[in-house]
C-alpha positions as CSV (number, residue, x, y, z in Angstrom):
1,M,0.0,0.0,0.0
2,V,1.5,3.3,-1.1
3,E,1.0,6.2,1.3
4,Y,1.3,9.9,0.4
5,A,1.6,12.9,2.6
6,L,-1.7,14.7,2.0
7,S,-1.8,18.4,2.5
8,T,-5.5,19.3,3.0
9,P,-8.4,17.7,4.7
10,L,-10.1,17.1,1.3
11,D,-6.9,15.4,0.0
12,S,-7.0,13.1,3.0
13,I,-10.7,12.3,2.6
14,F,-10.5,11.6,-1.1
15,G,-7.2,9.7,-0.7
16,S,-8.9,7.5,1.9
17,L,-11.8,6.9,-0.4
18,A,-9.5,5.9,-3.3
19,D,-9.1,2.4,-1.8
20,P,-11.9,-0.2,-2.4
21,T,-11.3,-1.9,1.0
22,R,-11.7,1.4,2.8
23,R,-14.8,2.3,0.8
24,D,-16.3,-1.1,1.7
25,I,-15.4,-0.6,5.4
26,L,-17.3,2.7,5.3
27,R,-20.3,1.1,3.6
28,R,-20.5,-1.5,6.3
29,L,-20.2,1.1,9.1
30,V,-23.2,2.9,7.7
31,E,-25.3,-0.1,9.0
32,S,-23.8,-0.2,12.5
33,D,-20.8,0.5,14.7
34,M,-18.4,-2.5,14.9
35,S,-15.5,-3.7,16.9
36,V,-12.1,-3.8,15.0
37,G,-12.4,-7.6,14.9
38,E,-15.9,-7.3,13.3
39,V,-14.5,-4.9,10.7
40,A,-11.7,-7.3,9.9
41,E,-13.8,-10.4,9.7
42,P,-14.9,-10.5,6.1
43,Y,-11.5,-9.6,4.6
44,D,-8.7,-11.9,3.6
45,L,-6.2,-9.4,5.1
46,T,-4.1,-9.5,8.2
47,Y,-5.3,-7.7,11.3
48,A,-2.3,-5.3,10.9
49,A,-3.5,-4.5,7.3
50,I,-7.0,-3.7,8.6
51,S,-5.6,-1.6,11.4
52,K,-3.6,0.4,8.8
53,H,-6.8,0.9,6.7
54,L,-8.6,2.1,9.9
55,K,-5.8,4.4,10.7
56,V,-6.0,6.0,7.3
57,L,-9.8,6.4,7.7
58,E,-9.3,7.8,11.2
59,D,-6.7,10.3,10.1
60,A,-9.1,11.5,7.4
61,R,-11.7,11.9,10.1
62,L,-14.1,9.4,8.3
63,V,-14.2,7.1,11.3
64,V,-13.8,7.5,15.1
65,K,-12.6,4.8,17.4
66,R,-13.8,4.6,21.0
67,K,-13.0,2.1,23.7
68,M,-15.8,-0.1,25.1
69,G,-14.3,-2.4,27.8
70,K,-11.5,-4.2,26.1
71,E,-12.7,-3.6,22.6
72,R,-12.2,-0.7,20.2
73,I,-15.4,0.3,18.5
74,V,-15.3,1.9,15.1
75,C,-18.0,4.4,14.2
76,L,-18.7,6.3,11.0
77,A,-18.1,10.1,11.1
78,P,-20.7,11.3,8.6
79,Q,-19.9,15.0,9.0
80,T,-16.7,14.5,7.1
81,L,-18.5,12.8,4.2
82,A,-20.8,15.9,4.3
83,E,-17.7,18.1,3.8
84,A,-16.7,16.1,0.7
85,D,-20.2,16.2,-0.6
86,G,-20.3,20.0,-0.2
87,Y,-17.1,20.2,-2.3
88,L,-18.5,17.9,-5.0
89,G,-21.8,19.8,-4.9
90,Q,-20.4,22.8,-6.7
91,Y,-19.4,20.5,-9.6
92,R,-22.8,18.8,-9.4
93,Q,-24.5,22.1,-10.0
94,M,-22.2,23.0,-12.9
95,W,-22.9,19.7,-14.6
96,Q,-26.7,20.0,-14.0
97,D,-26.6,23.5,-15.6
98,R,-24.7,22.1,-18.6
99,F,-27.2,19.3,-19.0
100,D,-30.1,21.7,-18.8
101,S,-28.5,23.9,-21.5
102,L,-27.9,20.8,-23.7
103,E,-31.5,19.7,-23.2
104,Q,-32.7,23.2,-24.1
105,Y,-30.5,23.2,-27.2
106,L,-31.7,19.8,-28.3
107,K,-35.4,20.9,-27.9
108,E,-34.8,24.0,-30.0
109,G,-32.8,22.1,-32.7
């Protein structure tokens, strides 16, 4: 796994989301909080590899770990995804405007 020094919070968020395993972990955390062991269970990866993936997600503020007894519980941090969505929203509006213009052009032509 190649790691880069990321300079902004958005770089860190999108860098984290670039990996399919991390995206899958986030998808599963939408359903419920999990222990680190439960997160690791379905993957054919070492516990150390899962821990590295969780560290990347935690550094990007996409997940939060908390201690519950002897276990570490991993929780989704949706506010960070909202930040990324806000960034993408400006491009979403631009493309919507372009599609609306294209639709109008095709109706007139």
